[in-house]
C-alpha positions as CSV (number, residue, x, y, z in Angstrom):
1,M,64.4,49.3,109.4
2,T,64.7,50.7,112.5
3,Q,62.4,53.4,114.3
4,Q,65.0,56.2,114.4
5,N,65.3,55.4,110.4
6,Y,61.9,55.7,109.5
7,R,61.9,59.6,111.9
8,M,65.1,60.3,109.5
9,I,63.2,59.8,106.4
10,E,60.1,61.1,107.5
11,K,62.0,63.8,108.5
12,K,63.8,64.2,105.1
13,H,60.5,64.1,103.5
14,S,58.9,66.9,105.5
15,G,62.0,69.0,104.8
16,L,61.5,69.0,101.1
17,V,57.9,69.3,101.5
18,T,58.1,72.6,103.2
19,I,60.7,74.1,101.1
20,V,58.6,73.2,98.1
21,I,55.6,75.2,99.8
22,E,58.0,77.5,100.3
23,V,59.2,78.3,96.6
24,V,55.8,77.7,95.5
25,L,54.3,81.0,97.9
26,L,57.5,82.9,96.6
27,L,56.6,82.6,92.8
28,L,53.4,83.1,93.7
29,S,54.0,86.4,95.4
30,A,56.3,87.5,92.8
31,L,53.7,86.5,89.7
32,V,51.0,88.5,91.9
33,F,53.4,91.3,92.6
34,S,54.3,91.7,88.9
35,G,50.2,91.7,88.3
36,S,49.7,94.5,90.3
37,F,52.2,96.7,87.9
38,P,51.5,97.1,83.9
39,G,52.6,94.1,82.5
40,F,52.3,90.9,80.8
41,I,49.0,90.1,82.7
42,S,47.1,93.5,82.0
43,D,48.7,96.8,80.1
44,N,47.4,98.7,82.8
45,G,48.3,96.8,85.7
46,I,46.0,95.7,88.8
47,G,46.6,98.2,91.6
48,F,44.8,96.4,94.1
49,L,46.8,93.4,94.2
50,G,49.7,95.7,95.5
51,F,48.1,96.0,99.0
52,F,48.2,91.9,99.1
53,A,50.7,90.4,96.9
54,L,53.6,90.0,99.3
55,I,51.8,88.3,101.6
56,P,53.2,85.0,101.0
57,M,56.5,86.2,100.4
58,F,56.9,88.0,104.1
59,A,55.2,84.8,105.5
60,V,57.8,82.5,103.7
61,I,60.7,85.1,105.2
62,R,59.2,84.4,108.9
63,N,58.7,80.6,108.5
64,T,61.8,79.1,107.0
65,G,65.0,78.6,108.1
66,W,67.8,81.2,108.3
67,A,70.1,78.6,105.9
68,R,67.4,79.1,103.2
69,T,66.5,83.1,103.7
70,P,69.4,84.4,101.2
71,F,68.3,81.7,98.3
72,Y,65.0,82.6,98.7
73,G,66.0,86.3,97.9
74,F,67.6,85.8,95.2
75,L,64.9,83.5,93.9
76,F,62.3,86.1,94.5
77,G,64.1,88.9,93.2
78,F,65.1,87.2,89.8
79,V,61.7,85.8,89.7
80,F,59.6,89.3,90.2
81,Y,62.2,91.1,87.8
82,T,62.0,88.7,84.9
83,F,58.3,88.8,85.3
84,F,58.1,92.3,86.0
85,N,60.6,93.4,82.8
86,Y,60.1,90.5,80.2
87,W,60.6,93.4,78.1
88,L,64.1,93.9,78.4
89,S,64.7,90.8,76.1
90,S,63.5,93.5,73.3
91,F,66.3,95.8,75.1
92,H,69.1,93.3,74.9
93,P,69.1,89.7,74.8
94,L,71.4,90.1,78.1
95,A,69.7,92.8,79.6
96,V,66.8,90.3,80.6
97,Y,69.3,88.8,82.9
98,I,71.7,91.5,84.2
99,A,68.7,92.9,85.6
100,P,67.3,90.0,87.5
101,V,70.3,89.2,88.8
102,I,71.2,92.5,90.3
103,M,67.9,92.6,92.0
104,G,68.3,89.2,93.0
105,A,71.3,90.1,94.8
106,E,70.5,92.6,96.4
107,M,67.7,90.7,98.3
108,I,70.0,87.5,99.3
109,I,70.9,91.1,101.7
110,L,67.9,92.1,102.2
111,F,65.7,88.8,103.1
112,P,67.9,88.1,106.0
113,I,68.0,91.3,107.8
114,L,63.9,91.5,107.2
115,K,64.0,87.8,109.4
116,A,66.1,89.3,111.8
117,A,63.8,92.2,112.7
118,D,60.9,89.7,112.9
119,K,62.9,87.5,115.1
120,M,64.6,90.8,117.2
121,F,61.3,92.6,117.9
122,S,59.1,89.5,118.7
123,K,55.2,91.1,118.6
124,Y,55.9,94.3,116.5
125,G,58.9,93.0,114.4
126,F,56.8,93.8,110.9
127,L,56.6,97.9,111.8
128,V,60.6,97.4,112.1
129,Q,60.4,95.1,108.5
130,L,57.9,98.2,107.0
131,I,60.7,100.7,107.8
132,I,63.2,98.7,106.4
133,W,61.5,97.7,103.5
134,V,60.8,101.3,102.2
135,A,64.7,102.1,103.1
136,Y,65.6,99.2,100.9
137,E,63.6,100.6,98.1
138,Y,65.4,103.7,98.3
139,L,68.8,102.4,98.1
140,K,68.2,100.4,95.6
141,T,67.8,103.7,93.5
142,L,71.1,104.7,94.0
143,G,74.6,104.3,92.7
144,F,75.6,102.7,89.1
145,V,73.2,100.1,89.4
146,G,70.4,102.5,90.5
147,Y,66.9,100.7,89.4
148,P,63.7,102.2,90.3
149,Y,61.2,99.7,88.8
150,G,59.3,97.7,90.9
151,I,58.9,100.0,94.0
152,V,55.6,99.1,95.6
153,G,54.6,102.6,95.3
154,Y,54.4,102.9,91.7
155,S,51.6,100.1,91.7
156,Q,49.2,102.6,93.0
157,Y,49.5,105.3,90.0
158,A,46.0,105.5,89.2
159,F,44.5,105.4,92.4
160,I,44.9,109.4,92.3
161,P,43.7,110.8,95.8
162,F,45.5,107.7,97.6
163,I,49.2,109.1,95.8
164,Q,48.8,112.6,96.6
165,I,50.8,112.4,99.5
166,S,54.2,112.1,97.2
167,S,54.2,115.8,97.5
168,F,55.7,115.8,101.2
169,F,56.5,112.0,101.0
170,G,57.8,111.4,97.7
171,I,56.8,107.9,96.3
172,W,58.2,106.3,99.5
173,G,54.8,107.6,101.7
174,V,53.0,105.8,99.2
175,T,54.9,102.7,99.6
176,L,54.7,102.2,102.9
177,M,51.1,102.7,102.8
178,T,51.0,100.0,100.2
179,V,52.8,97.5,101.5
180,F,51.9,97.6,105.2
181,P,48.6,95.1,105.0
182,S,51.0,92.5,103.2
183,I,53.4,92.8,105.8
184,L,50.8,92.4,109.1
185,L,48.7,89.7,107.1
186,S,51.4,87.8,106.3
187,R,52.1,87.6,110.3
188,Y,48.7,85.5,110.2
189,A,49.4,84.0,107.2
190,A,52.8,82.6,108.4
191,D,51.8,81.0,111.7
192,W,48.6,79.9,109.8
193,L,51.2,77.7,107.4
194,A,53.2,76.8,110.7
195,G,50.1,75.2,112.2
196,K,48.7,77.9,114.8
197,R,45.3,78.4,113.5
198,E,43.9,80.8,115.9
199,R,40.9,83.0,114.4
200,F,41.1,85.3,112.2
201,T,39.2,87.9,114.6
202,R,41.6,87.2,117.4
203,F,44.2,88.1,115.1
204,L,42.9,91.5,114.5
205,K,42.0,91.7,117.9
206,T,45.7,91.3,119.0
207,Y,46.9,94.4,116.9
208,R,43.4,96.2,116.6
209,V,46.0,99.1,117.8
210,V,48.2,98.6,114.7
211,W,45.1,98.4,112.4
212,A,42.8,100.8,113.9
213,A,46.2,103.4,113.5
214,Y,46.4,102.3,109.8
215,I,42.6,102.9,109.3
216,V,42.9,106.6,110.3
217,L,46.0,107.3,108.4
218,F,44.2,105.5,105.4
219,I,41.7,107.7,105.7
220,A,44.0,111.1,106.5
221,V,45.8,110.2,103.2
222,L,42.3,110.2,101.0
223,L,41.0,113.3,102.6
224,F,44.6,115.3,101.9
225,G,44.2,113.4,98.3
226,F,40.9,114.6,97.2
227,A,41.7,118.2,99.2
228,S,44.8,118.7,96.8
229,I,42.9,117.9,93.8
230,A,40.1,120.3,95.0
231,E,42.6,122.8,95.1
232,L,44.4,122.2,92.1
233,N,40.7,122.4,90.4
234,N,39.9,125.6,91.6
235,E,43.1,127.4,90.7
236,E,44.4,128.9,87.3
237,P,46.9,127.9,85.3
238,D,50.0,131.0,84.9
239,R,49.6,130.3,81.5
240,E,48.9,127.4,78.8
241,W,51.8,126.6,76.0
242,R,50.1,125.1,73.2
243,T,53.1,121.8,72.5
244,A,53.1,119.8,69.2
245,L,54.4,116.6,70.1
246,V,55.1,114.5,67.3
247,Q,55.4,110.4,67.4
248,H,57.1,109.4,64.4
249,N,56.9,105.7,65.7
250,A,60.6,104.4,64.6
251,N,63.3,103.1,67.0
252,S,66.4,105.5,66.5
253,W,68.8,103.0,67.8
254,E,68.3,101.2,63.9
255,G,71.2,103.3,62.7
256,G,72.4,104.4,58.7
257,I,71.9,107.4,57.0
258,A,69.2,106.1,55.0
259,N,67.3,105.2,57.9
260,W,67.9,108.4,60.0
261,Q,66.8,110.7,56.8
262,K,63.8,108.8,56.3
263,N,63.0,109.5,60.5
264,L,63.9,112.8,59.7
265,H,61.5,113.5,56.6
266,T,58.6,111.8,58.6
267,L,59.1,113.8,61.6
268,M,59.0,117.2,59.6
269,E,55.9,116.1,57.5
270,Q,54.5,115.7,61.2
271,S,55.7,118.7,62.4
272,N,54.0,120.7,59.2
273,L,50.5,119.1,59.9
274,A,50.5,120.4,63.4
275,L,51.6,123.9,62.5
276,A,48.3,124.3,61.3
277,E,46.9,124.2,65.0
278,N,49.0,127.0,65.7
279,P,51.4,125.7,68.6
280,D,54.0,127.5,70.6
281,I,56.2,124.9,70.4
282,I,57.2,121.2,68.2
283,I,58.6,118.5,70.5
284,W,60.5,115.8,69.0
285,S,61.6,112.7,71.1
286,E,65.0,111.2,72.8
287,T,67.3,111.0,69.7
288,A,64.6,111.4,67.3
289,F,67.6,113.1,65.0
290,V,70.4,111.2,65.9
291,I,73.3,112.9,63.8
292,S,75.0,115.4,66.1
293,V,73.7,119.2,65.0
294,Y,76.9,120.8,66.9
295,W,79.4,118.3,65.6
296,H,78.5,118.4,61.7
297,T,77.9,121.6,61.5
298,N,81.3,122.7,63.1
299,Y,83.5,119.7,62.2
300,R,82.0,118.0,58.9
301,T,84.0,115.1,59.1
302,S,81.5,113.3,57.6
303,R,80.3,114.3,54.3
304,A,76.5,112.4,54.1
305,S,76.0,113.3,57.7
306,Y,76.8,117.0,57.2
307,E,74.6,117.0,54.5
308,V,71.5,115.2,56.5
309,V,72.3,117.8,59.7
310,Q,72.1,121.1,57.0
311,E,68.2,119.3,56.3
312,F,67.2,119.5,59.3
313,I,68.8,122.9,60.0
314,N,67.3,124.2,56.9
315,F,63.9,123.1,58.3
316,A,64.8,124.5,61.9
317,N,65.1,127.7,60.4
318,N,62.3,128.0,58.8
319,L,59.7,127.2,61.6
320,P,58.2,130.0,62.9
321,I,58.4,128.8,66.6
322,P,61.0,126.8,68.8
323,L,61.8,123.0,67.8
324,L,63.0,120.8,70.4
325,T,64.4,117.2,69.8
326,G,66.5,114.7,71.3
327,N,70.1,114.3,69.9
328,N,73.4,112.6,70.1
329,D,75.5,115.6,71.1
330,N,79.3,115.1,70.2
331,T,81.9,117.2,71.8
332,L,85.2,117.5,70.9
333,K,87.2,115.1,73.8
334,D,90.5,117.2,73.9
335,P,90.6,120.9,72.9
336,D,93.8,121.2,71.7
337,L,93.6,118.5,69.4
338,P,91.9,118.8,66.3
339,P,88.5,116.6,65.6
340,V,90.1,114.1,63.4
341,L,93.7,112.7,65.0
342,S,96.1,111.5,62.7
343,D,96.2,107.8,63.4
344,G,92.1,108.7,61.6
345,S,90.1,108.0,65.2
346,L,87.8,110.9,66.2
347,N,88.6,113.2,69.0
348,R,84.9,113.3,70.2
349,E,82.9,112.8,73.2
350,D,79.3,111.6,72.5
351,H,76.2,112.6,75.0
352,N,72.7,111.6,74.7
353,A,71.3,115.3,74.5
354,V,68.6,118.0,74.0
355,I,68.7,120.7,71.8
356,L,66.5,123.7,71.8
357,H,66.5,125.8,68.1
358,E,64.7,128.5,68.1
359,N,65.3,132.0,65.4
360,G,67.8,130.6,63.8
361,E,69.8,129.4,66.2
362,L,71.1,126.0,68.6
363,K,70.1,127.9,71.7
364,Q,70.4,125.6,74.2
365,I,72.1,121.8,75.1
366,Y,71.0,119.7,78.0
367,W,73.1,116.5,78.5
368,K,71.7,113.2,80.1
369,Q,73.3,113.4,83.7
370,H,71.5,109.6,84.8
371,L,73.1,106.9,82.3
372,V,71.1,103.5,81.8
373,P,74.1,101.1,83.2
374,F,75.9,98.6,81.6
375,T,74.7,100.1,78.3
376,E,75.1,103.5,78.5
377,N,78.0,103.6,80.7
378,F,80.3,101.4,82.3
379,P,82.5,103.5,84.9
380,Y,84.5,100.4,86.1
381,G,86.4,99.6,82.8
382,D,89.8,99.6,84.1
383,I,89.0,97.4,87.2
384,F,87.1,95.0,84.9
385,P,88.9,95.2,81.4
386,R,87.5,92.0,80.2
387,F,83.9,92.6,81.2
388,N,84.2,95.8,79.3
389,A,85.2,94.7,76.3
390,F,82.5,91.9,76.3
391,L,79.8,94.8,77.0
392,L,81.3,96.8,74.0
393,S,81.1,93.4,72.2
394,H,77.9,93.0,72.3
395,D,76.5,96.6,71.1
396,F,76.4,98.5,73.8
397,H,77.4,102.4,73.3
398,Y,79.0,104.3,75.8
399,W,77.8,108.1,76.9
400,T,79.5,111.1,78.4
401,K,77.3,112.3,81.6
402,G,76.2,115.2,82.0
403,T,76.3,117.6,85.6
404,I,74.0,120.8,85.1
405,P,70.4,120.7,85.2
406,I,69.8,122.9,82.6
407,V,67.0,124.8,82.3
408,F,65.5,126.0,79.0
409,T,64.1,129.1,78.1
410,T,61.7,129.8,75.1
411,D,61.8,133.5,73.7
412,D,57.9,133.8,74.9
413,G,59.3,132.9,78.6
414,V,58.6,129.3,79.4
415,N,61.1,127.8,81.7
416,F,61.4,123.7,81.3
417,S,63.5,121.3,81.9
418,T,63.8,118.0,79.8
419,P,64.7,114.7,81.6
420,I,66.1,112.1,79.1
421,C,64.8,108.6,79.1
422,F,64.4,107.2,81.9
423,E,65.6,110.3,84.4
424,D,62.0,110.7,85.2
425,V,61.9,107.8,87.4
426,F,64.5,109.2,89.6
427,G,62.7,111.4,91.5
428,Y,65.9,113.4,92.7
429,L,66.5,114.6,89.0
430,S,63.0,116.3,88.2
431,A,63.0,118.0,91.8
432,E,66.5,119.2,91.1
433,F,65.0,120.4,87.6
434,V,62.5,122.5,89.8
435,Q,64.7,123.6,92.3
436,A,67.0,125.0,89.2
437,G,63.7,127.0,87.8
438,A,61.7,124.7,85.6
439,D,58.2,125.7,85.5
440,V,57.4,122.9,83.5
441,I,58.9,118.8,82.7
442,V,59.3,117.7,79.5
443,N,60.3,114.3,79.7
444,M,62.1,112.9,75.9
445,T,61.9,109.3,76.3
446,N,62.7,106.5,73.1
447,D,60.9,103.2,74.4
448,S,60.0,101.9,70.9
449,W,63.1,99.2,71.0
450,S,60.6,97.6,73.9
451,G,57.1,96.6,71.2
452,A,54.8,96.4,74.7
453,V,52.5,98.7,75.8
454,S,52.9,97.6,78.8
455,A,56.9,98.6,79.3
456,E,55.6,102.3,78.1
457,M,52.9,102.3,80.7
458,Q,55.3,101.3,83.7
459,H,57.6,104.4,82.1
460,M,54.5,106.4,82.3
461,A,52.9,105.6,85.4
462,M,56.2,106.4,87.2
463,A,56.5,109.8,85.6
464,A,53.0,110.9,86.9
465,F,54.7,110.7,90.6
466,R,57.3,113.8,89.4
467,T,53.9,115.7,88.5
468,I,52.8,115.1,92.1
469,E,56.0,115.7,94.1
470,N,56.8,118.9,92.5
471,R,53.3,120.1,91.2
472,R,54.4,120.9,87.9
473,T,53.1,119.6,84.5
474,M,54.8,116.9,82.7
475,V,55.0,116.7,79.0
476,R,55.8,113.4,77.5
477,G,57.5,113.7,74.4
478,T,58.3,109.8,73.1
479,N,58.8,107.9,69.9
480,S,56.2,105.4,70.1
481,G,54.3,106.4,73.5
482,M,53.6,106.8,76.0
483,T,53.2,110.6,74.2
484,C,50.6,112.4,76.8
485,V,50.5,115.5,78.9
486,I,49.9,114.6,82.9
487,D,49.1,117.5,85.1
488,P,50.4,118.1,88.6
489,A,47.7,115.8,90.2
490,G,49.3,112.9,87.9
491,R,46.5,112.8,86.1
492,I,46.7,112.0,82.5
493,I,45.1,114.9,80.9
494,D,45.8,114.7,76.7
495,I,47.5,111.3,75.2
496,M,48.3,109.6,72.3
497,E,48.0,105.8,70.7
498,P,51.1,104.3,71.2
499,F,53.1,102.8,68.4
500,T,51.6,105.0,65.8
501,V,52.5,107.6,63.8
502,G,51.2,111.7,64.0
503,Y,51.2,114.3,66.7
504,M,49.1,115.9,69.6
505,V,48.6,119.5,70.0
506,S,47.9,119.8,73.6
507,D,47.3,123.4,75.6
508,V,49.7,122.5,78.5
509,P,48.7,124.1,81.7
510,V,51.7,126.0,83.2
511,Y,51.9,126.6,87.3
512,T,54.5,128.1,89.1
513,Y,53.9,126.9,92.7
514,K,56.0,127.5,95.5
515,D,58.2,124.5,96.0
516,T,56.7,121.6,97.6
517,F,58.0,120.2,100.8
518,Y,59.5,117.1,98.6
519,T,60.8,119.7,96.1
520,R,62.6,121.6,98.9
521,W,63.6,118.6,101.0
522,I,64.2,115.4,98.2
523,D,63.9,111.9,99.5
524,W,64.3,113.3,103.4
525,F,61.4,110.6,104.4
526,P,63.8,107.1,103.4
527,K,66.6,108.7,104.3
528,A,64.9,109.2,107.9
529,L,64.2,105.8,107.7
530,I,67.6,104.4,106.7
531,V,68.8,105.9,110.0
532,L,65.7,104.4,111.7
533,S,66.6,100.9,110.9
534,L,70.3,101.3,111.6
535,I,69.3,102.5,115.2
536,L,66.9,99.8,115.7
537,L,68.5,96.7,114.4
538,A,71.1,98.1,116.2
539,A,69.2,98.3,119.2
540,G,67.8,94.9,118.6
541,F,71.2,93.5,118.0
542,I,72.4,94.4,121.7
543,R,69.3,93.4,123.1
544,A,69.6,90.2,122.0
545,V,72.9,89.6,122.9
546,I,72.4,91.1,126.6
547,L,69.7,88.6,126.9
548,K,71.4,85.9,125.6
549,I,74.0,86.8,128.4
550,I,71.5,87.0,131.3
551,R,69.9,83.6,129.9
552,R,73.6,81.8,130.4
553,K,74.2,83.4,134.0
554,S,70.3,82.1,135.0
555,I,71.4,78.6,134.2
């Protein structure tokens, strides 16, 4: 065998070893990153890991070749979301694949952009990567497949002083501060893996201005946080709203008249027990009462459903206080046609809704505005009819989305809004509710299907940021957890044991603050970073082209 053949074999072996190392580092980073959130490693998450979990990922992006970068993007996104959202398999067998595939596909684009930023800006490319990362996290929440789960900043939900900047920057400021150490330290890790073994102290000296600025900023963030908490502690609420949250610990998706009636009896029983503690309102969870109150009161297309609705109405009419519940609200699809068409089908639109029943009447209704993609909504059925038929054949049910941020008002003057299900993980929605006049955010959720405390903790952790962003108290009415009250500093002030039947009566502090900067200028920070990212990438590309032309002319 010739010397040249030996060199070729050695080169191939070296390349294979490099690929194995890079894949292992990506898998390690995905696993550790998932561990920073509530998940299968810890129900509460290990938030400290969020500051360093992405070091291997960014190191691989810096060192690897361009050809492997898109593949690595998909691999990281798919593996991270499989670890992080492992409980989606309980939601639907398809869901555990859909979310990781979509997130992985997004990172096919993201990874090359991050690599380009590192290459084009040399010494300070990591700062451009930081801006791009925050911009990406915002962009991935938009549109039909918008999915806020896995945003870095949410890993810090328990670091209360640190996350108070959300009232100004939203979750995006927390993400920037959290991911910065990973991005900077990944540069040292990448060079070390590539054989450039400079001393760490020398590395720190090279970037001493950047580190010093971050430390000063970190201290400023904490000082702002402690000052905000102290201000809240010294402020008396405008009033207290005594809520009775009923947790019936049953999956509302398990249908059938007998099952719905059984759930209704559990809800009524627990509500009657709660009345002994003199609450101002009784709150049930998302679709706690499934059968449409409006439809079966007005059209009576099913005698059995009508009888269960009458039982609900009789109970609500006899209550001395308002009843708030999730409900499958049905309305006429075509108001010019009867409820039952000539072919026997129903002239009906379905809405995932919340209804307020007070003083013997159905007083107000809110329709869910941000529907769960694929399972609750697929707007491209005409374009992809086969895929649409596939979704419908797998027991998915589509809802008609609402468009108005309804503010409920009780007779005793409490103004509140009710994001349904995962609507409370989208910052813009809660801010729009507060802009419309809500003084309390009441999230109505059904997470029982997950069967995992960690899934419910992930949801609650994200919900906590809505209280800080808008400086409003949140009440979470869930069917199995996490049923709780979160104050305007993001602190859990009352909580029920998950996956249990019972009720919790809490005195909810109601604050009518002036709107925060975030509430007034929703998501201004990531939008500014998107523009900045585009400007920097364009400038970097133009600079690279000019330098290439100059080099050619100098040869």
